[in-house]
N, C-alpha and C positions, 0 to 999 in steps of 0.2 A: 337485509340491513345488519351491519355489524354492531354489536353491543359491547362497549368498553367502559372502563371505570377509571376515575381519577384516584391516584395515590398521593395523598398530601405529604408534603415534606416539612410539616410542623412537628414531626416526630422523628426519632432516630432512623437513620437510613437502613439499619439492620431490620427495624420493624417494617419499613417500606418494602424491603425485599421480601419479607415473610408475607406481607399483605398481597404482594403481587403473585406469590405462589398460591395463596389461598383463592385469590380472584380467578386464577387460571383453573384451579380445581373446581370452582363453582361454575365454570363454563363461559366466563367472559372472554371476548375475542381479543381485547387489548387492554393495556394499562398505560396511563399517561401521567406525566408530572409537569407541574409549572416550574419554570426556572426563575424563582424569585430571589432577589439579592439578599434578603434578610432571613431566608429559611436555609435548610440544609442544601448542600451543593447537588444540583441535578445530575451532573456527570457521575459523581460518586454513587448516587442512588441508582442510576440506570445501570451502572456496572454490576452492582450487586443484584439488581432485579434481573439482569440478563443471565446471571449464573443460577438464579433461583427458579427460573422458568425455562420451558422448552418450546412453547407453542405461541404464546400471546405476542401481539405487536407491542413494541415499546415505543412510546412517543413523548415528545415535548410539546406541551400545549400551554404556553409557547415559550420560546427563548428569543432574546433580542440581540441583534448584532451590535447594539450600543453597550451591551454587557459583555459579550464575547465577540471579538472580531470575526468576520466571516472565515478567516483562516482557521481559527480555533473551532468554529462550528463544523467546518469540514473535517478537522481532526477528531472532534467528538463523534461525529456521525460515523466516520470510518472505524474508530476504536470500538464503539458500541456494536457496530455491525460485525466486527472481527470476533467479538466475544459472543454475540448472540446468533451468529450464523445468518446475518442479514435481516434482522427483524425490526430495525429502527425506522421510525418515521420522524423526520425533522420538521417540527412545526415552528414557524418563524413569524415574528411580528415586530414592528418598529419599537414598541414599548407602550406603557400605560401613562396615564396622567400623573402618576406618582414620580416619574422620572425627574420632572422639573422641580417638584417640591421636596422630594426626599433625597435625590442624588445631585441636584443642581445641574442636570443634563437635559436641557430642552431638546425636544424632538424636531429637528429641522429636515425638511424635504423627505417625509416618510415614504412617499412613493418611490422617489429616486434611490434612497438608501436600501429599500427593500429589493428593488430590481438589481442593484449592484450586488447585494448579498447573495441572491439566488445564482447570479452568474458566477461569482467567485467560488461559492460552495461547490457547484456542479463542475466548474472548470478545474478546481484543485483536485477533485476526486478523479477526474479524467486525465488531467494534467498533460503538459504544462499549460498555464494560462496567464494572460495579461489583461488586466482591467484598469483602465484609467478613469475612475469615477470621480465624482465631486466629493464623496464622503470616504470611500474605500478604494485602495489601489493595490494591485499586485503586479509584479514584473516577472514574466517567464517562470512562474512558480508552480509547484505541484507537491502533493503529499509525498512523503518519503517511504510510504508503504502502500500496499494494495489492499483494498477491501471492497465489498459489494457497495455500489452507490445506494444512497438512501433517497426515497421519495421526499420531496420538499412540499409541505403544506403551508399556506399563508393564513394568518389570522386576518379576517376582513369583515367589515361591517358596512361602511359607506360605499357608494357606487363606484368611485374611482379605484379603491383598493380591491373591490370585487372584480372589476374588469381586469385589473393587473393580475389577480390570481387566475382568472380564466386564461390569460395570455401566457403566463410563465410557470404556473405551479402544477403539481400533481393533485392537489386537494385544497379545499378552503375550509377553515374552521370558523364558525360563526355562532351567533346567538339568535333566538327568536323562533317560536314554534308554530306560528299561524300558517295556514295554507297559503295566504297571500304573500307572506314573507318568504317561504320556501320557493314559491313560484318566482318571486322577484330575484332571489339569489341565483337560482338556476338560469334565469334569463340573463342576468348580468355576467355570469362566468362562462356562458356558452358562446365564446368568441372564436373558438377553433372547432375542428371537426370532432375532437374528443374532449369533452368538458372535464374539468377536474372533479374529483370526488367531493361531495358535499357532506361535511361533518358538522353536526350541531352539538354544542357543549351546553350542558344544563345541570341544574341542581334538582334532586329528587328527594321528596320527603314522603315515605310510605307510612301512612297512619290511617286507621279506620275512621278516625275523627277528622274529616276534611277541613273543618274550620281551624282545628289545632295545627294541621299541616300547613295551611295557608299562612297562619300567623308565624310559624317557624321560618318560613321562607321570605317573608316581607323584607327583612334587612338585606337579604342577598340580591334584592331587585332595585336597591336604591340607585346605583349608578347605571345599571342596564336600562332602567326606565327613566330615571331622572338625571342622567349624565348628559354629556355633550355628544350629540350625534346629529346627522342630517335630519332636518325637520320633515323631509319627505317620508322618512321611515315611520313617523308616528302612526299614521293611519295604516301603513303596510303592516306594522306590528299588531294592528287591531286595537289601538289605544285611543283614548279620548284626548284631544289636544289640550283643552283647559285643565284636565287632570294632570297631564304631563307638565304643563307650564307651572302649576302650583307646586308640584313635586320638585321641579328644577330649582325654583326659588328657595324652597326649604333646604335643599341640598347645598346650595351656594351659601346659605346663611350659616352653615356649620352645625345646626341643631339636629343631630342625628335622630333623636327621639321624635321630634316633631315631623321630620321627613318620613320616618318609618310609618307613622300614623297615616300619612297621605298615600301610601302604597296600596292601591286598590286590588281587589281580587282579580280583576281583569289584567292588571300588570303582572301579578304573580303567575297567572295562567299563560301570559304571553311569553314568559322566559323560563319557567320551571314547570315541574309536575308535582302536584301536591294532592294526596288523598289515598284512598284504599288501594289495595293490590290490583283489583280489577280495573280501577280508573287509570292507574299507571300503565297497565298493559294495553288498555284501549288507546291511550294517547300515543304510546310508542308505535302501535300499529298504524295509527294515523300518519305519523311521520314517515314510516316506511312507504305508505301509499302515496305520500306527497313527492317521493323521489329522493329522500335522504338516504345516503349510503352508509353512514355510521353515526352513532350517538356516543358521546363521552359523558358518563353520568357521574355526578358528584353527590356524596352523602354528607351528613353532618360531621364536623370534626370530632375526633375522639381518639382514645388510645387503641392499642392493638386489638384487644378483645371487643371493645365497643364498636370499632370500625368493622371488624369481622362480622359481628351480628348485623350491622347495617347492610353490609354487602350481601349477607345471606338472605335477609328479607327482600332486598332488591332483586336478587337472582330469582327468587320465587315468582316475582312479577314479570321479569323480562327475559329469562332464559327459557327457550323452548327446545 
């Protein structure tokens, strides 16, 4: 199982590049960035990260075609692969709940626009391609330069998007650590002879005081445990339905403090890893035994030195 790290773009992109170099030196297999519209630009960060490193995978976890047209995603992938020697993985998803409230961009037909995006990105890199989709279209178009094609991973949680990922992607990026959930994901994406790689993204808090670590991660679980997702997943995640329903109601009310207080230890354990070094190592070994191909680990936000210390402590637990 590959072990990768998230590089946050709530800091200067020069620091992100330096952190990617340090993560590579610590032994991580990959570094991933989120393409968030109010943080630093992911393409600028990835360019610097590509020049600062020589070995690690560079990934987007994830970017949306509603932020960058699929033609721009193909150009981004080709450009970063040109700089990095073919180390980019393009993680794509339709977008989050914030799109409607913060950008005024409701997500319509997420399955359809995701399918069109993958076709256009792959087609443009192979070129020329024509796609007459309901959301995106191209006409006999291709990139004007040659670069190694990038694997395309899809962010997926519900059964329909998981099955689409199994049909058209090279990998799926998801959340949820229980054995039942990983089995469910593998079953849903195994629609062809060669299933996509299963990648689990999660927060990790390394602390010898497990109670303190659990408390630190409760806010990170508000939307993962208490957001909008298929009800059939509640038990698959290993959660208690009444607990989830109470949390969902609190999240909808907008009272973040009250909602955080309703995040149970079981919810934290369902989506994150909190505790001493040995506990973190054991849970990651479990994920490998369940069939997970890669984990993308996120630590607490902080400056360059603080994040370096967090990655160093994390590496002690996970790098073998």
